[in-house]
C-alpha positions in Angstrom: 96.4 63.4 168.9 94.8 65.0 165.6 94.4 63.0 163.0 94.5 59.6 164.7 91.5 58.8 163.8 88.6 56.9 165.3 85.5 54.1 164.8 82.6 54.3 165.5 80.3 50.7 166.1 76.9 51.3 165.4 74.6 47.8 165.9 71.0 47.8 164.0 67.9 46.3 164.4 64.5 45.4 163.3 64.0 49.9 162.6 67.0 50.2 160.7 69.9 51.7 162.2 70.2 52.8 165.4 72.4 55.5 167.5 71.4 54.9 170.9 74.7 53.1 172.2 77.2 54.5 169.2 80.8 52.7 170.8 83.5 54.6 169.8 86.5 52.7 169.6 90.3 53.7 168.9 93.5 53.0 167.8 95.2 51.7 171.6 91.9 49.2 171.9 93.5 46.5 169.2 95.8 44.9 171.3 98.8 45.6 171.9 98.4 48.6 169.8 98.1 52.9 171.0 96.5 55.5 169.0 98.7 58.0 167.9 99.1 61.9 166.1 98.3 61.0 162.2 97.8 57.2 161.9 94.6 58.1 160.6 92.7 54.8 161.8 89.8 53.8 160.0 90.6 55.3 157.1 89.1 52.5 155.1 86.8 49.1 156.6 86.2 46.6 155.8 84.1 42.9 157.4 84.9 39.4 156.1 84.6 36.5 158.2 88.7 35.8 157.8 88.9 33.1 161.0 86.2 31.5 159.4 83.4 31.0 162.2 80.2 32.5 160.5 81.3 35.9 162.1 82.5 38.9 160.4 85.7 40.7 161.7 85.7 44.3 161.3 89.1 45.5 159.6 90.8 48.5 159.3 93.4 50.6 157.9 95.4 52.9 159.3 97.6 54.5 156.4 99.7 57.2 158.3 100.6 54.9 160.6 103.8 55.0 161.2 105.9 51.4 161.3 110.0 51.2 163.4 111.7 55.1 161.7 109.2 54.0 158.2 106.6 57.6 158.7 103.6 56.6 156.8 104.8 52.9 156.4 100.4 51.8 157.7 98.9 49.2 158.5 95.7 47.7 158.6 94.6 45.5 161.7 92.0 42.3 161.5 90.4 42.4 164.1 88.6 39.8 166.4 86.3 39.0 169.8 83.4 40.8 171.3 82.8 44.3 170.2 83.9 45.2 173.5 86.7 44.0 174.0 88.9 43.1 171.1 90.8 39.8 172.5 93.1 39.0 169.0 94.1 41.0 166.0 96.5 40.3 163.2 98.3 43.7 161.5 99.8 43.3 158.6 102.4 46.2 156.4 104.9 46.6 154.6 108.2 46.4 155.7 111.0 49.3 155.6 109.1 51.6 153.4 108.7 54.5 154.4 105.0 56.5 152.3 103.5 54.0 151.6 99.7 54.4 152.8 99.1 50.9 153.5 96.0 49.9 153.3 94.5 53.3 151.7 91.9 51.2 150.4 90.5 47.7 151.4 87.8 44.8 151.2 87.5 40.9 152.1 85.1 38.2 150.1 86.3 34.4 149.3 87.8 35.7 146.2 89.2 31.6 145.9 86.4 30.2 146.9 87.6 27.8 150.0 85.2 29.0 152.8 88.5 31.6 153.9 87.9 35.5 153.2 90.4 36.7 152.2 91.6 40.5 152.5 93.2 43.3 149.8 94.9 46.1 150.9 95.5 48.7 147.8 99.4 50.4 148.6 98.7 52.9 145.6 101.3 54.7 147.1 104.2 52.3 147.1 107.1 52.7 144.6 109.7 50.5 145.2 111.1 48.9 141.6 108.5 50.1 139.5 108.0 54.1 138.7 107.7 56.5 141.7 104.0 55.6 143.0 102.8 53.5 140.1 101.1 51.7 142.9 100.7 47.6 144.2 97.7 45.3 144.7 98.2 42.8 148.3 95.7 39.7 148.5 96.5 37.6 151.1 94.4 35.0 150.4 93.6 33.0 153.7 93.7 28.8 154.5 92.8 27.3 157.8 96.2 28.2 160.1 97.9 30.3 157.4 98.0 33.3 155.1 99.8 32.8 151.4 100.9 36.4 150.2 100.2 37.6 146.4 101.3 40.6 145.6 99.2 42.6 142.0 100.8 45.7 139.3 99.8 47.4 136.6 101.1 44.7 134.3 100.6 41.8 135.6 96.7 41.9 135.2 97.1 43.6 132.3 100.3 42.3 130.2 101.7 44.7 127.8 98.5 46.4 127.1 99.1 48.3 130.2 102.7 49.7 131.3 103.0 51.2 134.8 103.1 54.7 135.2 104.9 57.5 137.3 101.8 57.8 140.2 99.3 55.8 138.0 98.8 55.2 141.8 97.1 51.5 141.7 95.7 49.8 143.9 93.6 53.4 145.3 89.9 51.9 145.8 89.4 47.9 145.4 86.5 46.2 145.3 85.4 42.0 145.8 82.0 41.1 143.8 80.6 38.1 143.6 80.8 36.2 140.0 76.5 34.6 140.2 76.6 33.1 137.0 80.1 32.2 137.1 80.0 31.8 141.2 83.3 32.9 141.7 84.8 35.4 143.1 87.0 38.4 141.9 88.6 41.2 143.2 89.0 44.3 141.0 92.0 47.5 141.8 91.3 50.6 140.7 93.3 53.1 138.6 93.0 57.2 139.5 94.5 59.0 137.3 94.4 62.6 139.8 
């Protein structure tokens, strides 16, 4: 359907990217999911070793996906397995909120240096218990056998210096960076001001 979304997977070679084996991947190929109009599957992409098997997993967002009766709630899929047949997936979303566009921005990296790449998800249209469109960033810390979620808002990372205002859209973009001097990984949620 219209704006259902598709991801093109291209292979690399010693000569660079090759288009000989372009594979089109839609949401219907994710276990227990379907490609639907307006889901915007592939809006944001990242790769990370979430499973800690020394192979990067594909992380794909669909911020337009409806969850139950909540329109454009959004989801993020982490898919694992051979590229021609996904064997396993983990799906993340915020429960019971419409118009969040969860997964508008995503990235991955080992923030806590435990060998597992963690997942960072931007939710710039988050508006519940904060000013409308204030936004949020969710970090899923990955451990052997479980995940632990931590929610961040503009005022939780900046203290009294910055307050959450309407349409701050905190989490509009996120990035995970290595800081070699301190040998730690940090995440940087970016504030978007239209």
